[in-house]
Residue, then its C-alpha position, 0 to 999 in steps of 0.5 A: m949224632l948217636s953212637l952205635c956203640a952205646p945202648f939205645t933207648y926210646a928216649d934217645c931216638l924219639m922226635d919232637t913232632t907228632q908226625q915224626q913219632e908216628a913214623l917210628s916203629t920197633q921190631k924184635i930181634h932178640h937172640l935170633g940174630l945169633v941163630m941165623d949166624v950159626i945157620d949161616q956158619l953151618g951152611i944149612t941154607e946153602y946145603i938144602d937149597k942145593e939138594l932141594p932147588l926151586d925155580a925162581a922163574k916159577g914165582a918162588i920167593v923164599s927158597m927151601g933153605q930159607r924156609v928150613a932156617a925160618m922153622i929153626t928160628n921158630g923152634l929156638g924162639f922160646v915161644a908158645s906157638p907150635l913149630y909150624m905156626y910160623p907167620e904168627f911167630l914172625e909178625d913182630k920180628a925184624v924179618s927183612r933184617l934176619f932173612g933178607k930184603d923184601i922178605t915178609a912174614e907172609h912168605f912163610n905161610d902154612d902152604s909154603l912150609g907144608r910144601c917144604l916138609d913135603a919136599i924133605h919127606n920126598y927126598g928122604v928125611d934120613k938121607l937129607f939130615a945125614g948128608l948135612a950133619y956129616r958135612v957140618a961135623l967134618n968141616a968143623d972137625l967135630c967128629g968123635k971116635s964114638v957115636h952114641l945112639d938112643t931112641t925116644s917117643l913123640s906123642l901125637y894128637g889126632q886119630y891118624d886113621q891108617a887107611e888115610q895115611g898111605a902105604q908109601v909112608a914108612a913111619l906111621p903114628k901107632h900105639g906103642y910103649s910110651k916113654d912119655h907115659r901117654p899110652d892113650l896117644k899114638q906116637m912116632i919113634v925118633t932114633l938119634a945119634t950124637t958125636g964129638p965134643a959138641s955132642l952134634p946130632i949126626w944121624m936121625e931116623s923116624h919110625s912107627g910108634n910100635a918100633s922095637d929098640q932092639v931092632i932099630l938101634q942096631e939097624a941105625a948103626q948098620s946104616m950109619e956105618s954104610f954111609r960113613a964108609q962112603l965118606q973119605q974123611a970120616p974117621d973109624t967109629m965105635y957105636v955106643a948104646d944101652s942094653a937094647m942094642y946088645s943082643s942084636c949087635v952080638t948076632k948081627g953086628k959083626k962088621l961094627r965096632w960096638l960098646s953096649r950095656v949087657p942086659a942083667s937078664i942074661g945068665a952069664a951076666k947074672s952070675l958075674l953081677n952076683k959074685d962076691d967082692k972078694e972074688l973080683a980084682w977091682r981097679a979104682l976109677p975117679e968119682g967113686y967108680r971101680y971096675t974089673i975086666c973079664e973075657s966072654q964069648y957070648k953066642g960065639v962072639k969074643q968080647r971084653w966085659c967090664l963089670v963096673f961098680s958105682q958108689q953113687a949108684y950103690k947108695k941110691e939103689v940100696a936106699t930104694l931097696e930098703k924103702t921097698i923092704d920097709e913097705e913090704q914089711s908093713h904090708a906083711e905085718k897087716v897080712l899076719w894080723h888078719l891071719s891071726c884073727q882067723k879061726f882054722g879047722c886044723e893045723q894043716d889049713a893054718l899052715q897052708a894059709v901062711k904058705q899061700e901068703e908067704k908066696h907074695l913076700k920077696y924079702h921076708k918070712l912069716c915066722v909063725e906057730v899054730v896055737p890050738l883054741l881051747g873051749y867047752c863043747t856045751k853052751g852056758r856054764p860048764a858042768a862040774g869036772a868038764s874039760k876044755e877041748v880043741q875048738g880050732y886053731r889060730i896063727a901067732g908069730k912075727v914077720s922076719p926079714d930074710e937077712a941072707l937074701v937082703m945082704k946078697l941083694k945089697g952086694t949086687k947093687g951099684r953094679f952093671i956090665l959093659a961089653t965091647n967087641e973091640l979086643n984091642k986094648e991099645a985102641l980102647p984101653d980098659e980104663e976108658l970103657l966107662t968114659v966112652y959109655k958115659e958120653q951116652q948122656h949127651t944123646e939123652r940130653g938131646f932128647r930132653f932138649i927136643k921135648d923141653e916145653s920151653f922150646h915147644l918142639s914136642s907138640v906135634y899136631l900135623k895130620n900128614p905122617g910124611r910131614i911129621s917125619a920131616l918136622m922131626m928132622v927140623m927138630v933135630l936141626c934145632l938141636l944141631v944149631y943149639n949145640y954148635a952155638q953153645y960149643h962155639l961160644r964156650r970154646s971162644l970164651s976159653e981161648s980168649g980167657n974171657t967170661i960172662p956173668n951167669q944167672v947169679k952174677k958169677p963169672t963163667s966160661k961155660p954158659t948155656m945157650r939158653y941163658v945167653f939167648q935170654l940175655f937178648d930178650n930186649v934187643q929190638l930194631l927201631r925203624q923210621e919211615d917218612r912218607g914211604v921212604k925208609g930212614p936209618e935203622l937202629v938196634l936198641n938195648m945192645t949193652e957192652l955184654l951183648r956186643g961182646i957176645v956178638g963179637y964171638f960170632g960171624i959177620r952175619a950176626q954183627t950185621i943183624y945187630g948193627l955192629a958190622 
């Protein structure tokens, strides 16, 4: 008898007779067993079924929760088909093993998934996601002290005639500032907030394509605070975002605890950024940072301002500045050469031409002199005793950098200002302001995940704006499942003192889930059927490494991979 603990190959399982060989078939499992296990652990299917119930007596075979789970496995399936093309994705998968007995790929057709997206939109995309995400974060004790907000745009393919979209849809495809650098396409905006050690997405909103970050970030923070206040276990939260949220938080966020980057265009910020180093009392931080604290009362709101200097950012910004200066010098030298080739009627015209060109130079000056052009008034050989007269004027000189300006500009590089209305230094010490703000990169990584072509979550072709908003929620659920799975595996490896080999065969306790998913590429299910009677099922290509990884997950994963 074959042992389930050893790797299986086709050769191990093939029978001798042609009739028995024809009764064998294989279906792919890949990493989808891990995905389904995490969906179970987080209670996603259970929660959505509770909020969006279906009546089985009316012929419903797969629930709304199962349909959402199906779309999540598609989104995390590393396939080329768009997220909503689920039947094609499932054709060669072990559907009954993943979703339950008697469920087939045909049950997840376009109509089934479309109705699910409609139900999510009608319930309220923001409300459904927030209820689920907060439940997950609180149950897993993954709510952090801060929540990090950011926005991105998702480009849409299609005309999206507004007259056909319906006034009842709040978020509409429109032209706006494209972060994808596709101004030719209409888009929708997604607001995302993450929190805690797992960087769990805890809030999401969809907006029309022309929505302003300055408005929607602060409004999202207000909505989150109202929602959080209704939850008994939710901890007090600080809302963190980039400079787009600063002004609206100052004027409208009196009931919020917030931390934001200060726009450099504000007068008080310019003054602080341009201060000489000798005037500032710097305190050192790790990794080449240093900071200094000052109090501010911008627009009547008392704040703590933290001026931060980054050595790494300084090097990059100075290199960029020097490149810009060199490019301008090259351009200025060409301009001066063309000016020197011109003949002017008077000195004033020559100086005026220089002044006009100098207006376009930011870092250089044209150091020139006006030289008279001497010549004889008559053509041919000049008469004896004739003297030369001024025939016009030309420009001679060189291009010189404005050294004082350049030195001043270099002195401001690598600097930025953080501001918070949390004045209690025990609740938020000065030295932690930068650490809290730098966690903003977790939200930015979330957007990179959603828009990564290898996940195929960013190609949206649906024509119904309501369904697009619902699909955006499913995209963020994919991120939630992925981040939780990665956090869970890394924590399990760390607590057990174990490692797995990474891409270059070196041990690591912090693998990415993307890499772990790829390890399961060859895992398949071997099925045998004799005259309509199903025989035993065997999971193929389960190595010792893969069995160990599955062991860190739950009973659902162990059952799918034949280890329970």
